[in-house]
C-alpha positions in Angstrom: -60.8 -100.3 -93.3 -63.3 -102.9 -92.3 -64.9 -103.2 -88.9 -63.0 -106.0 -87.5 -59.7 -104.3 -88.3 -60.8 -101.1 -86.5 -61.8 -103.3 -83.5 -58.5 -105.1 -83.4 -56.7 -101.7 -83.6 -58.8 -100.3 -80.9 -58.2 -103.3 -78.8 -54.4 -103.0 -79.5 -54.4 -99.5 -78.4 -56.4 -100.2 -75.3 -54.0 -103.1 -74.4 -51.0 -100.8 -75.1 -52.5 -98.0 -73.0 -53.2 -100.6 -70.2 -49.7 -101.7 -70.3 -48.4 -98.1 -70.1 -50.7 -97.2 -67.2 -49.7 -100.4 -65.3 -45.9 -100.1 -65.7 -45.6 -96.4 -65.5 -48.3 -95.3 -63.1 -48.8 -98.4 -60.8 -45.3 -100.0 -60.8 -43.2 -97.0 -61.2 -43.9 -95.7 -57.6 -43.5 -99.2 -56.2 -40.2 -99.7 -57.9 -39.1 -96.2 -56.5 -40.2 -97.2 -53.0 -38.3 -100.5 -53.3 -35.2 -98.7 -54.4 -35.5 -96.2 -51.6 -36.0 -99.0 -48.9 -33.0 -101.1 -50.5 -30.9 -97.9 -50.1 -31.9 -97.5 -46.4 -31.2 -101.1 -45.8 -27.7 -100.8 -47.1 -27.0 -97.8 -44.9 -28.3 -99.5 -41.8 -26.4 -102.9 -42.4 -23.0 -101.5 -41.0 -24.8 -100.1 -38.0 -26.7 -103.4 -37.3 -23.4 -105.5 -37.6 -21.6 -103.0 -35.3 -24.5 -103.2 -32.7 -24.3 -107.1 -33.0 -20.6 -107.0 -32.4 -21.1 -104.8 -29.5 -23.6 -107.1 -27.9 -21.4 -110.1 -28.5 -18.4 -108.3 -26.9 -20.5 -107.2 -24.0 -21.8 -110.7 -23.3 -18.2 -112.0 -23.4 -17.0 -109.4 -21.0 -20.0 -110.2 -18.8 -19.3 -113.9 -18.9 -15.5 -113.5 -18.2 -15.7 -110.9 -15.5 -15.6 -112.2 -12.1 -17.4 -109.2 -10.7 -20.3 -109.9 -13.0 -21.5 -112.8 -10.8 -21.2 -110.8 -7.7 -23.1 -108.0 -9.3 -25.8 -110.2 -10.4 -26.2 -111.6 -6.9 -26.2 -108.1 -5.5 -28.8 -107.1 -7.9 -31.0 -110.1 -6.9 -30.6 -109.2 -3.2 -31.6 -105.6 -3.8 -34.5 -106.5 -6.0 -35.9 -108.9 -3.3 -35.2 -106.4 -0.5 -36.9 -103.3 -2.1 -40.5 -103.7 -2.3 -42.3 -102.2 -5.4 -44.6 -99.2 -5.3 -44.1 -95.9 -4.0 -41.8 -95.6 -1.0 -44.2 -93.2 0.6 -46.5 -96.0 1.2 -44.3 -98.8 2.6 -41.4 -97.0 4.2 -43.3 -95.2 7.1 -44.9 -98.6 8.0 -41.4 -100.2 8.2 -40.3 -97.3 10.5 -43.3 -97.9 12.7 -42.4 -101.7 12.8 -39.0 -100.8 14.1 -39.9 -98.2 16.7 -43.4 -99.2 18.0 -42.2 -102.4 19.8 -39.7 -100.2 21.7 -42.4 -98.0 23.2 -42.4 -95.2 20.6 -46.1 -94.5 19.7 -45.4 -92.0 16.8 -42.7 -91.6 14.2 -43.1 -88.6 11.9 -41.4 -89.3 8.6 -41.1 -87.1 5.5 -39.7 -87.7 2.1 -37.1 -85.0 1.4 -35.7 -85.9 -2.0 -35.8 -88.7 -4.5 -33.4 -89.0 -7.5 -32.1 -91.7 -9.8 -29.4 -93.9 -8.3 -26.0 -93.6 -10.0 -25.0 -97.1 -9.1 -28.2 -99.1 -9.8 -30.2 -98.5 -12.9 -34.0 -98.7 -12.5 -33.7 -97.7 -8.9 -33.9 -94.3 -7.1 -32.2 -93.0 -4.1 -34.6 -91.5 -1.6 -33.9 -89.1 1.3 -36.1 -89.1 4.4 -36.3 -87.0 7.5 -37.6 -88.7 10.7 -38.6 -86.9 13.8 -39.6 -88.6 17.2 -41.0 -86.3 19.8 -40.0 -88.2 22.9 -37.9 -91.4 23.2 -35.8 -92.9 26.0 -32.1 -93.3 24.9 -32.0 -97.1 25.3 -35.1 -97.4 23.2 -33.7 -95.1 20.6 -30.5 -97.4 20.4 -32.6 -100.6 20.0 -34.9 -99.1 17.5 -32.1 -97.5 15.3 -30.2 -100.9 15.4 -33.3 -102.8 14.5 -34.1 -100.3 11.6 -30.5 -100.6 10.2 -30.7 -104.3 10.4 -34.1 -104.5 8.9 -33.3 -102.0 6.1 -29.9 -103.1 4.9 -29.9 -100.3 2.1 -30.7 -97.4 4.6 -27.8 -95.3 5.5 -28.4 -92.7 8.4 -26.6 -89.4 7.3 -27.5 -87.1 10.1 -28.6 -87.7 13.7 -29.6 -85.0 16.2 -30.6 -85.7 19.8 -32.1 -82.9 21.9 -32.6 -83.6 25.6 -35.9 -82.0 26.9 -35.4 -79.9 29.9 -38.6 -81.1 31.6 -38.1 -84.9 30.8 -34.4 -85.8 31.1 -35.1 -89.4 30.5 -36.8 -88.7 27.1 -35.1 -87.2 24.1 -36.3 -85.5 21.0 -34.7 -87.2 18.0 -34.3 -86.1 14.4 -32.4 -88.1 11.8 -32.1 -88.1 8.1 -31.3 -91.4 6.1 -31.1 -92.4 2.5 -32.2 -95.7 1.0 -32.7 -97.3 -2.4 -36.2 -97.7 -3.8 -37.8 -98.8 -7.0 
C-alpha cells in the first residue's frame, strides 16, 4: 500500500472515530436528558391544566359572588387600619393616646399571646393585658369608649374593676382585649 492510501485510511478511521465519539459520548447523554425532560413535561401537563382550570373557576366565583366585593372592601379597611411592624411598638402608644388625655398618667400593657388569625390570612390575632393602677370611673368610661372607637378591631374580653379602700374615687382596673395585627 502506498503512503497516500495509508493516510486516507487513517483519516477515514479518525473521522469514523470522531463521529462515534460525537454521537455516542456527547449526544447520547443529551438525548437521554431530553427524553427524561419530555417525560416529566408529559406528567406535569395534566396537573398544569387542572391548576389553570381551578384558577379560572376561582376567578369566576370571586367575580360572581356578591360577598367578594364586601370582603375586598373589608380587607382594604383592615389593611389601612392596622399599621405594619410589631404590635409591641405601636399598640402601647395608642393605649397611651386614649388614656392620657383623661388624666391617666400610666397604662401598663403586656402582650399575652399572638397567633394566626383564622379569618384573615396574613394577619395575626394578639391578646393583651392592660392594668391601670388608679383611675376615676368617669375617666375609665371615656377612655375605654375612645379606645374602642379608635381601635375598631379591638375587642375587650375581660374587665375587672377593683375599688381601692383608701381612695374610693379611684379604681384599679385590669382588662384583656384581642386585636388584629400584621
